[in-house]
KEKE-172188 format. One record per atom (N, C-alpha, C, O): residue number from 1; atom name; x, z, y. Coordinates in Angstrom, 2 decimals. Example, Ala and Ser with C-alpha at 12.3 -4.5 7.8 and 13.67 -1.06 7.14 Angstrom:
2
+------+-------+---------+---------+---------+
! keba ! marnu !      c1 !      c3 !      c2 !
+------+-------+---------+---------+---------+
!    1 !     N !   13.19 !    7.80 !   -5.69 !
!    1 !    CA !   12.30 !    7.80 !   -4.50 !
!    1 !     C !   13.20 !    7.80 !   -3.30 !
!    1 !     O !   14.24 !    8.46 !   -3.32 !
!    2 !     N !   12.85 !    7.08 !   -2.25 !
!    2 !    CA !   13.67 !    7.14 !   -1.06 !
!    2 !     C !   12.90 !    7.87 !    0.03 !
!    2 !     O !   13.41 !    8.04 !    1.14 !
+------+-------+---------+---------+---------+
This chain:
116
+------+-------+---------+---------+---------+
! keba ! marnu !      c1 !      c3 !      c2 !
+------+-------+---------+---------+---------+
!    1 !     N !   56.96 !  141.00 !  196.45 !
!    1 !    CA !   55.74 !  140.44 !  196.97 !
!    1 !     C !   55.27 !  139.34 !  196.01 !
!    1 !     O !   56.07 !  138.62 !  195.41 !
!    2 !     N !   53.95 !  139.23 !  195.90 !
!    2 !    CA !   53.34 !  138.22 !  195.04 !
!    2 !     C !   52.32 !  137.43 !  195.84 !
!    2 !     O !   51.72 !  137.93 !  196.78 !
!    3 !     N !   52.15 !  136.17 !  195.44 !
!    3 !    CA !   51.10 !  135.35 !  196.02 !
!    3 !     C !   49.76 !  135.76 !  195.43 !
!    3 !     O !   49.70 !  136.59 !  194.52 !
!    4 !     N !   48.66 !  135.19 !  195.95 !
!    4 !    CA !   47.32 !  135.53 !  195.46 !
!    4 !     C !   47.10 !  135.12 !  194.01 !
!    4 !     O !   46.24 !  135.67 !  193.33 !
!    5 !     N !   47.88 !  134.14 !  193.51 !
!    5 !    CA !   47.75 !  133.74 !  192.11 !
!    5 !     C !   48.73 !  134.49 !  191.20 !
!    5 !     O !   48.97 !  134.06 !  190.08 !
!    6 !     N !   49.30 !  135.58 !  191.65 !
!    6 !    CA !   50.19 !  136.48 !  190.92 !
!    6 !     C !   51.55 !  135.86 !  190.59 !
!    6 !     O !   52.20 !  136.30 !  189.64 !
!    7 !     N !   51.99 !  134.86 !  191.33 !
!    7 !    CA !   53.34 !  134.32 !  191.18 !
!    7 !     C !   54.25 !  134.99 !  192.21 !
!    7 !     O !   53.82 !  135.30 !  193.32 !
!    8 !     N !   55.51 !  135.22 !  191.82 !
!    8 !    CA !   56.43 !  135.88 !  192.76 !
!    8 !     C !   56.68 !  135.06 !  194.02 !
!    8 !     O !   56.82 !  133.84 !  193.94 !
!    9 !     N !   56.74 !  135.70 !  195.14 !
!    9 !    CA !   57.03 !  135.07 !  196.43 !
!    9 !     C !   58.34 !  135.67 !  196.96 !
!    9 !     O !   58.31 !  136.71 !  197.63 !
!   10 !     N !   59.52 !  135.04 !  196.68 !
!   10 !    CA !   60.79 !  135.62 !  197.09 !
!   10 !     C !   60.97 !  135.71 !  198.60 !
!   10 !     O !   61.75 !  136.55 !  199.06 !
!   11 !     N !   60.31 !  134.90 !  199.37 !
!   11 !    CA !   60.48 !  134.96 !  200.83 !
!   11 !     C !   59.81 !  136.21 !  201.42 !
!   11 !     O !   60.12 !  136.59 !  202.54 !
!   12 !     N !   58.92 !  136.83 !  200.69 !
!   12 !    CA !   58.24 !  138.01 !  201.20 !
!   12 !     C !   58.91 !  139.32 !  200.80 !
!   12 !     O !   58.43 !  140.39 !  201.16 !
!   13 !     N !   60.01 !  139.24 !  200.05 !
!   13 !    CA !   60.70 !  140.45 !  199.61 !
!   13 !     C !   61.64 !  140.95 !  200.71 !
!   13 !     O !   62.80 !  140.54 !  200.79 !
!   14 !     N !   61.15 !  141.80 !  201.51 !
!   14 !    CA !   61.95 !  142.41 !  202.57 !
!   14 !     C !   62.01 !  143.90 !  202.27 !
!   14 !     O !   60.98 !  144.57 !  202.14 !
!   15 !     N !   63.24 !  144.42 !  202.16 !
!   15 !    CA !   63.41 !  145.84 !  201.82 !
!   15 !     C !   64.04 !  146.57 !  202.99 !
!   15 !     O !   65.11 !  146.19 !  203.47 !
!   16 !     N !   63.38 !  147.59 !  203.43 !
!   16 !    CA !   63.93 !  148.44 !  204.49 !
!   16 !     C !   63.21 !  149.77 !  204.46 !
!   16 !     O !   62.12 !  149.90 !  203.89 !
!   17 !     N !   63.82 !  150.74 !  205.08 !
!   17 !    CA !   63.20 !  152.06 !  205.20 !
!   17 !     C !   62.86 !  152.25 !  206.66 !
!   17 !     O !   63.70 !  152.07 !  207.54 !
!   18 !     N !   61.64 !  152.61 !  206.89 !
!   18 !    CA !   61.21 !  152.80 !  208.26 !
!   18 !     C !   61.31 !  154.29 !  208.62 !
!   18 !     O !   60.82 !  155.14 !  207.88 !
!   19 !     N !   61.93 !  154.57 !  209.73 !
!   19 !    CA !   62.11 !  155.95 !  210.14 !
!   19 !     C !   62.06 !  156.02 !  211.66 !
!   19 !     O !   62.60 !  155.16 !  212.36 !
!   20 !     N !   61.40 !  157.03 !  212.15 !
!   20 !    CA !   61.33 !  157.23 !  213.58 !
!   20 !     C !   62.67 !  157.71 !  214.14 !
!   20 !     O !   63.49 !  158.22 !  213.37 !
!   21 !     N !   62.92 !  157.56 !  215.43 !
!   21 !    CA !   64.22 !  157.93 !  216.00 !
!   21 !     C !   64.45 !  159.44 !  216.09 !
!   21 !     O !   65.59 !  159.87 !  216.26 !
!   22 !     N !   63.41 !  160.24 !  215.98 !
!   22 !    CA !   63.58 !  161.69 !  216.13 !
!   22 !     C !   64.06 !  162.36 !  214.84 !
!   22 !     O !   64.67 !  163.42 !  214.90 !
!   23 !     N !   63.81 !  161.77 !  213.68 !
!   23 !    CA !   64.13 !  162.41 !  212.41 !
!   23 !     C !   65.63 !  162.56 !  212.15 !
!   23 !     O !   66.01 !  163.58 !  211.58 !
!   24 !     N !   66.51 !  161.64 !  212.51 !
!   24 !    CA !   67.93 !  161.84 !  212.24 !
!   24 !     C !   68.60 !  162.85 !  213.18 !
!   24 !     O !   69.71 !  163.30 !  212.88 !
!   25 !     N !   67.99 !  163.21 !  214.28 !
!   25 !    CA !   68.63 !  164.11 !  215.24 !
!   25 !     C !   68.98 !  165.48 !  214.66 !
!   25 !     O !   70.09 !  165.96 !  214.91 !
!   26 !     N !   68.12 !  166.14 !  213.90 !
!   26 !    CA !   68.55 !  167.41 !  213.29 !
!   26 !     C !   69.71 !  167.24 !  212.32 !
!   26 !     O !   70.57 !  168.11 !  212.23 !
!   27 !     N !   69.74 !  166.14 !  211.60 !
!   27 !    CA !   70.85 !  165.90 !  210.69 !
!   27 !     C !   72.16 !  165.68 !  211.44 !
!   27 !     O !   73.20 !  166.18 !  211.02 !
!   28 !     N !   72.12 !  164.97 !  212.53 !
!   28 !    CA !   73.32 !  164.76 !  213.35 !
!   28 !     C !   73.78 !  166.08 !  213.93 !
!   28 !     O !   74.97 !  166.38 !  213.92 !
!   29 !     N !   72.85 !  166.88 !  214.44 !
!   29 !    CA !   73.20 !  168.19 !  215.01 !
!   29 !     C !   73.82 !  169.10 !  213.94 !
!   29 !     O !   74.82 !  169.76 !  214.20 !
!   30 !     N !   73.23 !  169.13 !  212.77 !
!   30 !    CA !   73.75 !  169.94 !  211.68 !
!   30 !     C !   75.13 !  169.47 !  211.25 !
!   30 !     O !   76.01 !  170.29 !  211.01 !
!   31 !     N !   75.34 !  168.17 !  211.15 !
!   31 !    CA !   76.64 !  167.62 !  210.77 !
!   31 !     C !   77.71 !  167.93 !  211.80 !
!   31 !     O !   78.84 !  168.29 !  211.44 !
!   32 !     N !   77.39 !  167.81 !  213.08 !
!   32 !    CA !   78.35 !  168.15 !  214.13 !
!   32 !     C !   78.69 !  169.64 !  214.12 !
!   32 !     O !   79.83 !  170.02 !  214.35 !
!   33 !     N !   77.69 !  170.46 !  213.84 !
!   33 !    CA !   77.94 !  171.90 !  213.78 !
!   33 !     C !   78.89 !  172.23 !  212.63 !
!   33 !     O !   79.82 !  173.02 !  212.81 !
!   34 !     N !   78.66 !  171.63 !  211.47 !
!   34 !    CA !   79.55 !  171.87 !  210.33 !
!   34 !     C !   80.97 !  171.37 !  210.61 !
!   34 !     O !   81.93 !  171.91 !  210.05 !
!   35 !     N !   81.11 !  170.38 !  211.44 !
!   35 !    CA !   82.41 !  169.83 !  211.78 !
!   35 !     C !   83.12 !  170.65 !  212.86 !
!   35 !     O !   84.33 !  170.85 !  212.79 !
!   36 !     N !   82.37 !  171.13 !  213.86 !
!   36 !    CA !   82.99 !  171.79 !  215.02 !
!   36 !     C !   83.25 !  173.28 !  214.83 !
!   36 !     O !   84.17 !  173.81 !  215.45 !
!   37 !     N !   82.49 !  173.96 !  213.99 !
!   37 !    CA !   82.69 !  175.40 !  213.80 !
!   37 !     C !   84.07 !  175.70 !  213.22 !
!   37 !     O !   84.75 !  176.57 !  213.76 !
!   38 !     N !   84.54 !  175.04 !  212.17 !
!   38 !    CA !   85.90 !  175.33 !  211.69 !
!   38 !     C !   86.98 !  175.01 !  212.71 !
!   38 !     O !   87.99 !  175.71 !  212.79 !
!   39 !     N !   86.78 !  173.96 !  213.50 !
!   39 !    CA !   87.76 !  173.64 !  214.53 !
!   39 !     C !   87.79 !  174.75 !  215.59 !
!   39 !     O !   88.87 !  175.16 !  216.03 !
!   40 !     N !   86.64 !  175.23 !  215.99 !
!   40 !    CA !   86.58 !  176.32 !  216.96 !
!   40 !     C !   87.19 !  177.60 !  216.42 !
!   40 !     O !   87.87 !  178.31 !  217.16 !
!   41 !     N !   86.95 !  177.91 !  215.15 !
!   41 !    CA !   87.54 !  179.11 !  214.56 !
!   41 !     C !   89.05 !  178.99 !  214.44 !
!   41 !     O !   89.75 !  180.01 !  214.41 !
!   42 !     N !   89.56 !  177.78 !  214.36 !
!   42 !    CA !   91.00 !  177.57 !  214.28 !
!   42 !     C !   91.73 !  177.96 !  215.55 !
!   42 !     O !   92.94 !  178.21 !  215.51 !
!   43 !     N !   91.04 !  178.01 !  216.67 !
!   43 !    CA !   91.67 !  178.39 !  217.94 !
!   43 !     C !   91.67 !  179.89 !  218.18 !
!   43 !     O !   92.27 !  180.36 !  219.14 !
!   44 !     N !   91.00 !  180.65 !  217.32 !
!   44 !    CA !   90.99 !  182.11 !  217.49 !
!   44 !     C !   92.32 !  182.71 !  217.07 !
!   44 !     O !   92.96 !  182.21 !  216.14 !
!   45 !     N !   92.73 !  183.75 !  217.74 !
!   45 !    CA !   93.98 !  184.44 !  217.43 !
!   45 !     C !   93.72 !  185.43 !  216.30 !
!   45 !     O !   92.73 !  186.16 !  216.32 !
!   46 !     N !   94.62 !  185.44 !  215.31 !
!   46 !    CA !   94.52 !  186.36 !  214.18 !
!   46 !     C !   95.19 !  187.67 !  214.58 !
!   46 !     O !   96.41 !  187.72 !  214.74 !
!   47 !     N !   94.40 !  188.73 !  214.75 !
!   47 !    CA !   94.92 !  190.03 !  215.19 !
!   47 !     C !   95.08 !  190.95 !  213.99 !
!   47 !     O !   94.11 !  191.57 !  213.54 !
!   48 !     N !   96.29 !  191.04 !  213.48 !
!   48 !    CA !   96.57 !  191.96 !  212.37 !
!   48 !     C !   98.06 !  192.28 !  212.37 !
!   48 !     O !   98.88 !  191.51 !  212.89 !
!   49 !     N !   98.40 !  193.41 !  211.78 !
!   49 !    CA !   99.80 !  193.79 !  211.68 !
!   49 !     C !  100.52 !  193.04 !  210.57 !
!   49 !     O !  101.75 !  192.97 !  210.56 !
!   50 !     N !   99.77 !  192.48 !  209.64 !
!   50 !    CA !  100.36 !  191.79 !  208.51 !
!   50 !     C !  100.54 !  190.32 !  208.84 !
!   50 !     O !   99.57 !  189.66 !  209.22 !
!   51 !     N !  101.76 !  189.77 !  208.70 !
!   51 !    CA !  101.95 !  188.34 !  208.98 !
!   51 !     C !  101.28 !  187.49 !  207.91 !
!   51 !     O !  101.11 !  187.91 !  206.77 !
!   52 !     N !  100.92 !  186.28 !  208.29 !
!   52 !    CA !  100.29 !  185.37 !  207.34 !
!   52 !     C !  101.34 !  184.81 !  206.38 !
!   52 !     O !  102.36 !  184.28 !  206.82 !
!   53 !     N !  101.09 !  184.92 !  205.11 !
!   53 !    CA !  102.01 !  184.40 !  204.11 !
!   53 !     C !  101.62 !  182.99 !  203.69 !
!   53 !     O !  102.41 !  182.31 !  203.03 !
!   54 !     N !  100.45 !  182.54 !  204.06 !
!   54 !    CA !   99.90 !  181.24 !  203.72 !
!   54 !     C !   99.96 !  180.99 !  202.22 !
!   54 !     O !   99.29 !  181.70 !  201.46 !
!   55 !     N !  100.73 !  180.03 !  201.77 !
!   55 !    CA !  100.74 !  179.70 !  200.34 !
!   55 !     C !  102.08 !  180.01 !  199.69 !
!   55 !     O !  102.41 !  179.42 !  198.67 !
!   56 !     N !  102.85 !  180.92 !  200.26 !
!   56 !    CA !  104.15 !  181.28 !  199.69 !
!   56 !     C !  103.94 !  182.41 !  198.69 !
!   56 !     O !  103.77 !  183.57 !  199.08 !
!   57 !     N !  103.97 !  182.09 !  197.40 !
!   57 !    CA !  103.67 !  183.09 !  196.37 !
!   57 !     C !  104.75 !  184.17 !  196.29 !
!   57 !     O !  104.47 !  185.28 !  195.85 !
!   58 !     N !  105.99 !  183.86 !  196.70 !
!   58 !    CA !  107.04 !  184.88 !  196.68 !
!   58 !     C !  106.75 !  185.97 !  197.71 !
!   58 !     O !  106.98 !  187.15 !  197.43 !
!   59 !     N !  106.27 !  185.60 !  198.88 !
!   59 !    CA !  105.94 !  186.58 !  199.91 !
!   59 !     C !  104.75 !  187.42 !  199.47 !
!   59 !     O !  104.75 !  188.64 !  199.64 !
!   60 !     N !  103.75 !  186.78 !  198.90 !
!   60 !    CA !  102.56 !  187.51 !  198.44 !
!   60 !     C !  102.93 !  188.47 !  197.32 !
!   60 !     O !  102.48 !  189.61 !  197.32 !
!   61 !     N !  103.75 !  188.01 !  196.37 !
!   61 !    CA !  104.17 !  188.87 !  195.26 !
!   61 !     C !  105.01 !  190.05 !  195.73 !
!   61 !     O !  104.85 !  191.16 !  195.24 !
!   62 !     N !  105.91 !  189.81 !  196.70 !
!   62 !    CA !  106.75 !  190.90 !  197.21 !
!   62 !     C !  105.92 !  191.93 !  197.95 !
!   62 !     O !  106.20 !  193.12 !  197.87 !
!   63 !     N !  104.89 !  191.49 !  198.65 !
!   63 !    CA !  104.06 !  192.43 !  199.38 !
!   63 !     C !  103.19 !  193.27 !  198.45 !
!   63 !     O !  102.83 !  194.40 !  198.79 !
!   64 !     N !  102.85 !  192.73 !  197.32 !
!   64 !    CA !  101.96 !  193.44 !  196.40 !
!   64 !     C !  102.68 !  194.39 !  195.45 !
!   64 !     O !  102.03 !  195.19 !  194.78 !
!   65 !     N !  104.00 !  194.33 !  195.38 !
!   65 !    CA !  104.76 !  195.21 !  194.49 !
!   65 !     C !  105.56 !  196.18 !  195.33 !
!   65 !     O !  106.67 !  195.87 !  195.77 !
!   66 !     N !  105.00 !  197.34 !  195.54 !
!   66 !    CA !  105.70 !  198.33 !  196.36 !
!   66 !     C !  106.78 !  199.02 !  195.53 !
!   66 !     O !  106.70 !  199.06 !  194.30 !
!   67 !     N !  107.78 !  199.56 !  196.21 !
!   67 !    CA !  108.94 !  200.16 !  195.55 !
!   67 !     C !  108.70 !  201.64 !  195.35 !
!   67 !     O !  108.31 !  202.34 !  196.28 !
!   68 !     N !  108.95 !  202.13 !  194.13 !
!   68 !    CA !  108.93 !  203.56 !  193.86 !
!   68 !     C !  107.57 !  204.19 !  193.73 !
!   68 !     O !  107.49 !  205.40 !  193.49 !
!   69 !     N !  106.49 !  203.45 !  193.87 !
!   69 !    CA !  105.17 !  204.07 !  193.79 !
!   69 !     C !  104.76 !  204.39 !  192.36 !
!   69 !     O !  103.99 !  205.32 !  192.15 !
!   70 !     N !  105.26 !  203.64 !  191.38 !
!   70 !    CA !  104.81 !  203.85 !  190.01 !
!   70 !     C !  105.29 !  205.18 !  189.45 !
!   70 !     O !  104.63 !  205.76 !  188.58 !
!   71 !     N !  106.44 !  205.70 !  189.92 !
!   71 !    CA !  106.94 !  206.96 !  189.40 !
!   71 !     C !  106.17 !  208.16 !  189.97 !
!   71 !     O !  106.09 !  209.21 !  189.32 !
!   72 !     N !  105.60 !  208.01 !  191.14 !
!   72 !    CA !  104.96 !  209.15 !  191.79 !
!   72 !     C !  103.48 !  209.30 !  191.43 !
!   72 !     O !  102.84 !  210.24 !  191.89 !
!   73 !     N !  102.93 !  208.41 !  190.62 !
!   73 !    CA !  101.52 !  208.47 !  190.28 !
!   73 !     C !  101.35 !  208.77 !  188.79 !
!   73 !     O !  102.06 !  208.22 !  187.94 !
!   74 !     N !  100.41 !  209.63 !  188.51 !
!   74 !    CA !  100.09 !  209.91 !  187.11 !
!   74 !     C !   99.29 !  208.74 !  186.56 !
!   74 !     O !   98.76 !  207.94 !  187.34 !
!   75 !     N !   99.19 !  208.60 !  185.23 !
!   75 !    CA !   98.45 !  207.46 !  184.67 !
!   75 !     C !   96.99 !  207.41 !  185.10 !
!   75 !     O !   96.41 !  206.32 !  185.16 !
!   76 !     N !   96.38 !  208.56 !  185.40 !
!   76 !    CA !   94.97 !  208.55 !  185.81 !
!   76 !     C !   94.83 !  208.23 !  187.30 !
!   76 !     O !   93.74 !  207.90 !  187.75 !
!   77 !     N !   95.92 !  208.34 !  188.05 !
!   77 !    CA !   95.86 !  208.08 !  189.49 !
!   77 !     C !   96.47 !  206.71 !  189.76 !
!   77 !     O !   97.70 !  206.57 !  189.82 !
!   78 !     N !   95.63 !  205.70 !  189.91 !
!   78 !    CA !   96.10 !  204.34 !  190.08 !
!   78 !     C !   96.24 !  204.01 !  191.56 !
!   78 !     O !   95.43 !  204.43 !  192.39 !
!   79 !     N !   97.28 !  203.25 !  191.87 !
!   79 !    CA !   97.52 !  202.84 !  193.25 !
!   79 !     C !   96.41 !  201.92 !  193.76 !
!   79 !     O !   96.13 !  201.90 !  194.96 !
!   80 !     N !   95.79 !  201.17 !  192.86 !
!   80 !    CA !   94.76 !  200.22 !  193.27 !
!   80 !     C !   93.49 !  200.91 !  193.77 !
!   80 !     O !   92.67 !  200.26 !  194.42 !
!   81 !     N !   93.32 !  202.20 !  193.48 !
!   81 !    CA !   92.12 !  202.91 !  193.94 !
!   81 !     C !   92.37 !  203.69 !  195.23 !
!   81 !     O !   91.46 !  204.32 !  195.75 !
!   82 !     N !   93.60 !  203.66 !  195.75 !
!   82 !    CA !   93.93 !  204.41 !  196.95 !
!   82 !     C !   93.83 !  203.52 !  198.19 !
!   82 !     O !   93.78 !  202.30 !  198.08 !
!   83 !     N !   93.80 !  204.15 !  199.36 !
!   83 !    CA !   93.83 !  203.41 !  200.61 !
!   83 !     C !   95.27 !  202.99 !  200.88 !
!   83 !     O !   96.18 !  203.82 !  200.86 !
!   84 !     N !   95.46 !  201.70 !  201.12 !
!   84 !    CA !   96.80 !  201.16 !  201.30 !
!   84 !     C !   97.04 !  200.73 !  202.74 !
!   84 !     O !   96.10 !  200.41 !  203.48 !
!   85 !     N !   98.32 !  200.73 !  203.13 !
!   85 !    CA !   98.74 !  200.24 !  204.43 !
!   85 !     C !   99.83 !  199.19 !  204.21 !
!   85 !     O !  100.53 !  199.23 !  203.20 !
!   86 !     N !   99.96 !  198.27 !  205.15 !
!   86 !    CA !  101.00 !  197.25 !  205.07 !
!   86 !     C !  102.03 !  197.52 !  206.17 !
!   86 !     O !  101.67 !  197.71 !  207.33 !
!   87 !     N !  103.30 !  197.54 !  205.79 !
!   87 !    CA !  104.35 !  197.75 !  206.78 !
!   87 !     C !  105.69 !  197.95 !  206.10 !
!   87 !     O !  105.85 !  197.63 !  204.92 !
!   88 !     N !  106.65 !  198.48 !  206.86 !
!   88 !    CA !  108.00 !  198.71 !  206.34 !
!   88 !     C !  107.96 !  199.93 !  205.43 !
!   88 !     O !  107.60 !  201.02 !  205.85 !
!   89 !     N !  108.35 !  199.72 !  204.16 !
!   89 !    CA !  108.34 !  200.80 !  203.18 !
!   89 !     C !  109.68 !  201.54 !  203.20 !
!   89 !     O !  109.71 !  202.77 !  203.22 !
!   90 !     N !  110.78 !  200.77 !  203.20 !
!   90 !    CA !  112.10 !  201.41 !  203.16 !
!   90 !     C !  113.14 !  200.47 !  203.73 !
!   90 !     O !  112.88 !  199.28 !  203.94 !
!   91 !     N !  114.33 !  201.01 !  203.99 !
!   91 !    CA !  115.45 !  200.20 !  204.44 !
!   91 !     C !  116.31 !  199.86 !  203.23 !
!   91 !     O !  116.54 !  200.71 !  202.37 !
!   92 !     N !  116.77 !  198.64 !  203.15 !
!   92 !    CA !  117.60 !  198.18 !  202.03 !
!   92 !     C !  119.06 !  198.40 !  202.40 !
!   92 !     O !  119.47 !  198.03 !  203.50 !
!   93 !     N !  119.87 !  198.99 !  201.51 !
!   93 !    CA !  121.27 !  199.24 !  201.82 !
!   93 !     C !  122.06 !  197.97 !  202.15 !
!   93 !     O !  122.99 !  198.02 !  202.96 !
!   94 !     N !  121.72 !  196.85 !  201.55 !
!   94 !    CA !  122.45 !  195.61 !  201.82 !
!   94 !     C !  122.05 !  194.96 !  203.14 !
!   94 !     O !  122.60 !  193.92 !  203.51 !
!   95 !     N !  121.12 !  195.55 !  203.85 !
!   95 !    CA !  120.68 !  195.02 !  205.13 !
!   95 !     C !  119.25 !  194.54 !  205.07 !
!   95 !     O !  118.84 !  193.90 !  204.10 !
!   96 !     N !  118.51 !  194.84 !  206.06 !
!   96 !    CA !  117.12 !  194.43 !  206.11 !
!   96 !     C !  116.19 !  195.56 !  205.70 !
!   96 !     O !  116.61 !  196.69 !  205.46 !
!   97 !     N !  114.92 !  195.23 !  205.64 !
!   97 !    CA !  113.90 !  196.21 !  205.31 !
!   97 !     C !  113.01 !  195.67 !  204.22 !
!   97 !     O !  112.84 !  194.46 !  204.07 !
!   98 !     N !  112.44 !  196.57 !  203.45 !
!   98 !    CA !  111.48 !  196.22 !  202.39 !
!   98 !     C !  110.10 !  196.44 !  202.96 !
!   98 !     O !  109.79 !  197.54 !  203.42 !
!   99 !     N !  109.25 !  195.41 !  202.93 !
!   99 !    CA !  107.88 !  195.53 !  203.41 !
!   99 !     C !  106.92 !  195.33 !  202.25 !
!   99 !     O !  107.26 !  194.71 !  201.25 !
!  100 !     N !  105.74 !  195.86 !  202.40 !
!  100 !    CA !  104.72 !  195.70 !  201.37 !
!  100 !     C !  103.58 !  196.68 !  201.58 !
!  100 !     O !  103.45 !  197.28 !  202.65 !
!  101 !     N !  102.76 !  196.82 !  200.56 !
!  101 !    CA !  101.63 !  197.75 !  200.59 !
!  101 !     C !  102.06 !  199.08 !  200.01 !
!  101 !     O !  102.79 !  199.12 !  199.02 !
!  102 !     N !  101.62 !  200.17 !  200.62 !
!  102 !    CA !  101.93 !  201.50 !  200.12 !
!  102 !     C !  100.81 !  202.45 !  200.49 !
!  102 !     O !  100.11 !  202.26 !  201.49 !
!  103 !     N !  100.64 !  203.49 !  199.65 !
!  103 !    CA !   99.65 !  204.52 !  199.99 !
!  103 !     C !  100.30 !  205.62 !  200.84 !
!  103 !     O !   99.61 !  206.53 !  201.29 !
!  104 !     N !  101.60 !  205.53 !  201.05 !
!  104 !    CA !  102.30 !  206.50 !  201.89 !
!  104 !     C !  102.41 !  205.95 !  203.31 !
!  104 !     O !  101.95 !  204.84 !  203.59 !
!  105 !     N !  103.01 !  206.74 !  204.21 !
!  105 !    CA !  103.18 !  206.29 !  205.59 !
!  105 !     C !  104.15 !  205.11 !  205.66 !
!  105 !     O !  105.19 !  205.13 !  205.00 !
!  106 !     N !  103.80 !  204.12 !  206.43 !
!  106 !    CA !  104.66 !  202.95 !  206.66 !
!  106 !     C !  104.88 !  202.81 !  208.16 !
!  106 !     O !  104.10 !  203.32 !  208.96 !
!  107 !     N !  105.94 !  202.11 !  208.52 !
!  107 !    CA !  106.19 !  201.85 !  209.94 !
!  107 !     C !  105.83 !  200.40 !  210.24 !
!  107 !     O !  105.92 !  199.55 !  209.36 !
!  108 !     N !  105.43 !  200.12 !  211.48 !
!  108 !    CA !  105.04 !  198.75 !  211.80 !
!  108 !     C !  106.23 !  197.80 !  211.75 !
!  108 !     O !  107.38 !  198.21 !  211.87 !
!  109 !     N !  105.93 !  196.52 !  211.58 !
!  109 !    CA !  106.96 !  195.49 !  211.56 !
!  109 !     C !  107.56 !  195.35 !  212.95 !
!  109 !     O !  106.87 !  195.49 !  213.95 !
!  110 !     N !  108.87 !  195.07 !  213.00 !
!  110 !    CA !  109.58 !  194.91 !  214.26 !
!  110 !     C !  109.92 !  193.42 !  214.40 !
!  110 !     O !  110.58 !  192.86 !  213.52 !
!  111 !     N !  109.50 !  192.78 !  215.48 !
!  111 !    CA !  109.81 !  191.35 !  215.66 !
!  111 !     C !  111.32 !  191.13 !  215.71 !
!  111 !     O !  112.04 !  191.86 !  216.39 !
!  112 !     N !  111.79 !  190.12 !  215.02 !
!  112 !    CA !  113.21 !  189.77 !  215.01 !
!  112 !     C !  114.01 !  190.41 !  213.92 !
!  112 !     O !  115.19 !  190.08 !  213.77 !
!  113 !     N !  113.45 !  191.32 !  213.16 !
!  113 !    CA !  114.18 !  191.99 !  212.06 !
!  113 !     C !  114.10 !  191.14 !  210.81 !
!  113 !     O !  113.23 !  190.27 !  210.68 !
!  114 !     N !  115.02 !  191.41 !  209.88 !
!  114 !    CA !  115.08 !  190.69 !  208.60 !
!  114 !     C !  114.36 !  191.53 !  207.54 !
!  114 !     O !  114.73 !  192.68 !  207.29 !
!  115 !     N !  113.35 !  190.94 !  206.92 !
!  115 !    CA !  112.56 !  191.66 !  205.92 !
!  115 !     C !  112.69 !  191.00 !  204.56 !
!  115 !     O !  112.83 !  189.78 !  204.47 !
!  116 !     N !  112.65 !  191.81 !  203.50 !
!  116 !    CA !  112.67 !  191.30 !  202.13 !
!  116 !     C !  111.45 !  191.80 !  201.40 !
!  116 !     O !  111.26 !  191.49 !  200.22 !
+------+-------+---------+---------+---------+
């Protein structure tokens, strides 16, 4: 602010933004929605036959490397282009079962069994 003689008037320097009360309401609603939707989705049950491996790279790697599939496919027939299923691939002689992805028939996982 300046006086009529063009000298600065520091007492008149008031800085603020004027806004009506209705304008922040859409922003508050949008912010609450972005906050509550992930929380609500967290309460949904995950319905799938494949257990969640989360961030365990050993489990993810074991599931992606099926046993014996590379010998049964010709070089032009890639496993990545086939329809895959997740489940028990074979029984391990030392005990337990091998699970992973396969283009062949698999059996569903059995609760309480030991899988590798």
